[in-house]
C-alpha positions in Angstrom: 112.8 113.5 99.7 110.2 110.5 100.3 107.3 111.2 102.6 106.3 108.7 104.8 102.4 107.8 105.6 101.2 105.4 107.6 97.9 103.5 106.3 95.8 100.8 107.9 99.3 100.0 110.0 101.3 99.9 107.3 104.2 102.4 106.9 104.8 103.0 103.2 106.0 106.0 100.7 103.2 108.6 100.5 102.8 107.6 96.6 102.2 103.9 97.4 99.2 105.0 99.6 96.0 103.7 98.2 92.5 102.9 99.4 89.4 101.0 97.6 87.4 102.8 95.3 84.1 101.7 97.3 85.8 103.0 100.8 83.4 105.6 102.4 85.6 108.1 103.0 86.0 108.4 99.2 82.1 108.1 98.0 80.3 109.8 100.8 83.4 112.0 102.7 82.2 109.8 105.4 85.1 110.4 107.8 86.7 113.0 109.9 90.7 114.1 110.4 92.6 116.3 112.2 95.7 118.8 111.7 98.1 118.7 114.9 101.5 121.0 114.2 104.4 120.3 115.4 107.8 122.9 116.3 110.8 121.5 117.0 110.0 118.0 117.2 107.0 118.6 119.7 103.3 117.9 119.2 101.9 121.7 119.8 98.7 121.3 122.0 98.3 117.6 121.3 95.9 116.9 123.9 93.3 119.7 122.8 94.1 118.2 119.4 93.5 114.1 120.3 90.5 115.3 122.2 88.9 117.0 119.2 89.5 113.8 117.3 87.8 112.0 119.9 84.9 114.2 120.0 84.7 113.8 115.6 84.7 110.6 115.7 81.8 110.1 118.5 79.8 112.7 116.4 79.4 110.8 113.7 79.4 107.2 115.4 82.7 106.1 114.1 84.5 103.8 116.0 87.8 105.3 117.1 90.8 102.6 116.1 93.3 104.1 119.0 93.4 104.8 122.6 95.2 108.1 123.8 98.3 106.1 123.7 98.1 104.5 120.4 97.2 107.7 118.9 100.7 109.5 120.6 102.8 106.7 119.7 101.7 107.0 115.7 102.4 111.0 115.6 105.7 110.3 117.5 107.1 107.4 115.0 105.4 109.9 112.0 107.2 112.9 113.2 110.5 111.0 114.0 110.8 109.6 110.5 111.0 112.9 108.6 113.8 115.1 108.9 111.8 118.5 109.1 112.0 120.7 112.6 108.2 122.0 112.1 105.8 119.7 110.6 102.1 119.5 110.1 100.5 116.1 111.0 97.7 114.7 109.2 95.3 112.3 110.7 92.2 111.1 108.9 89.7 107.9 109.6 86.9 106.9 107.3 84.0 104.8 107.8 85.9 101.9 106.1 85.1 100.2 102.9 81.9 98.4 102.2 78.7 98.2 99.5 77.7 101.5 98.8 74.5 102.3 100.9 74.1 106.0 102.8 73.7 103.4 105.5 76.1 102.5 108.1 77.5 99.5 107.3 77.8 96.4 109.3 79.7 96.8 112.8 82.0 94.7 112.1 83.5 96.6 109.1 87.0 98.5 110.1 87.5 102.0 109.6 90.4 103.4 107.5 92.8 104.7 109.2 95.7 107.1 107.1 98.6 109.4 108.4 100.7 111.8 106.9 103.1 114.5 107.8 104.1 117.4 105.9 107.1 120.7 106.5 105.2 123.2 108.3 106.1 126.2 107.0 105.2 130.2 108.6 103.5 132.5 106.5 105.9 135.1 105.3 107.3 137.8 107.1 105.2 140.0 104.8 101.9 138.9 105.6 102.1 139.6 109.4 103.7 143.1 108.7 100.9 144.3 106.0 98.4 141.9 106.5 96.2 139.7 104.2 92.6 140.3 102.7 89.8 138.7 103.1 86.0 138.5 101.3 82.4 138.6 102.4 80.6 135.3 102.0 77.0 134.2 103.1 77.5 130.6 105.0 76.0 128.4 103.1 77.8 124.9 104.8 75.6 122.6 106.7 74.7 122.8 110.1 77.3 121.1 112.1 80.3 122.6 111.2 81.7 121.6 115.1 82.7 117.8 113.5 85.8 118.4 111.9 85.1 116.2 108.7 86.4 115.3 105.7 83.5 116.6 104.1 84.7 120.1 102.9 82.9 121.0 99.6 81.2 123.9 101.0 84.9 125.2 102.8 86.3 124.4 99.2 83.9 126.7 97.5 84.2 129.3 99.9 87.9 129.2 100.1 87.9 129.3 95.9 85.5 132.2 96.2 88.3 134.1 98.4 91.6 132.8 96.0 88.8 134.3 93.1 88.6 137.4 94.1 92.4 137.8 95.3 92.0 137.0 98.6 93.6 135.2 101.3 90.2 133.9 102.8 86.9 135.0 103.3 85.0 135.6 106.7 81.6 134.2 106.5 78.3 134.9 108.1 74.7 133.5 109.1 72.0 135.2 109.4 73.7 138.1 109.6 76.2 137.0 112.3 79.9 135.8 112.2 80.3 132.1 111.7 84.3 132.0 110.3 86.8 131.5 107.6 86.9 128.9 105.4 90.0 127.2 107.0 90.1 129.6 110.2 88.3 131.4 112.8 87.4 135.3 112.6 88.8 136.9 115.6 87.6 141.2 115.8 89.3 143.7 117.6 87.0 146.6 118.6 88.2 149.3 121.2 90.8 147.2 122.5 88.4 144.1 123.2 88.9 140.7 121.5 85.8 139.3 120.3 85.5 135.8 119.0 81.9 133.6 117.6 80.2 131.5 120.2 81.3 128.0 120.3 78.6 126.0 119.0 77.3 123.4 115.9 77.4 126.6 113.3 81.9 126.8 113.5 84.3 124.4 114.2 86.3 125.0 117.8 89.4 125.6 116.6 92.3 124.6 119.1 93.1 128.3 118.6 89.9 129.3 120.7 91.2 127.9 124.1 94.7 129.2 123.2 93.4 132.6 122.7 91.6 132.3 126.3 94.7 131.6 127.1 97.1 134.2 125.4 94.4 137.2 125.8 95.0 137.9 129.4 98.8 137.7 129.5 99.2 140.3 126.5 96.6 142.5 128.6 93.5 141.7 126.0 89.7 141.6 126.8 88.1 138.6 125.2 84.4 138.2 124.6 82.9 135.2 123.0 79.2 136.0 121.6 77.2 136.8 118.8 79.0 139.3 116.4 76.8 141.4 114.0 77.7 141.5 110.6 77.8 145.3 111.1 80.4 144.9 114.0 82.6 143.3 111.8 82.8 145.6 109.2 83.6 148.5 111.7 86.2 146.4 113.4 89.5 148.1 114.9 91.1 144.8 113.7 90.4 141.3 112.3 92.3 139.0 112.5 92.2 134.5 111.7 93.9 131.5 113.0 94.6 128.5 112.2 96.6 125.1 112.9 98.7 125.9 109.8 98.4 130.0 109.8 99.0 130.3 113.3 97.7 134.3 113.8 97.3 136.6 110.6 96.0 139.8 110.2 93.2 140.6 108.2 93.7 144.1 106.7 91.7 144.4 103.9 88.0 143.6 103.7 86.1 143.3 100.4 88.4 145.7 99.0 88.3 148.1 102.1 90.8 148.9 104.2 90.0 147.2 108.2 90.9 150.2 110.8 93.8 151.7 109.9 94.8 149.2 107.2 97.3 148.0 108.9 98.1 144.8 111.6 97.2 146.9 114.7 98.3 146.4 118.4 96.0 143.6 119.8 97.4 141.5 116.8 100.9 142.6 117.6 100.8 141.3 121.3 98.6 138.2 120.5 101.3 137.0 117.8 104.2 137.7 120.8 102.1 135.5 123.3 101.8 132.8 120.5 105.3 132.7 119.9 106.1 132.3 123.7 103.4 129.7 124.2 105.2 128.0 121.0 108.7 128.4 122.2 107.5 126.9 126.1 105.2 124.0 124.6 
């Protein structure tokens, strides 16, 4: 089938979407993006994704090209134009097209707005039942990881290091403390309690942060957000990663060694079940 994209106010086949080479997203990575999961045609936690998109735009001083109603109409029509039951919508806004200069262009330069959607395929059952492998890395990215920017080279290099090691994700540390994965938030379980790093400039506040805060009490799991030492991660009973497209996956091997029993644990099972209930109720 032909995927349809939206670019600067026009619908077109995805393969026909083009941007000028002087678009600042192309030459500088000067833009932000958002990824929204859609289940059975319904946007999941749309209000939270939209709020993060607005925060990212404000953080980098890019004019928001749509109000909330405009973004909602755009996403709803994009989803309706495609047949898949489950989708993930990609939204991107750059600072627009201007002469190459590090400084911002004049205020009358219009942002470039792009949207596409793809079929959302859940991780295979084997990954949920057996878990995935991860490797540890030093977090060498910039200090504004809270902005969902298209400048993702640091994340790309980290993810490639994981792939080269035969792992599904990396677990990164800065100054001895856990930050996140290349494309996911990382969660630690010790003695039945779920731990997550603080929501600061060193991590992207995944939408699943708020979701986990809702799901943990429902699943009877204590949750604590605080700085987490590398040694605590290495001694974890369970590890898991969360993202819009991976939902919640257990990490059962870290740097080639088993995490806990080497199998997905009871806290993961309880949270995954709660996650599926939240999707069904959305």
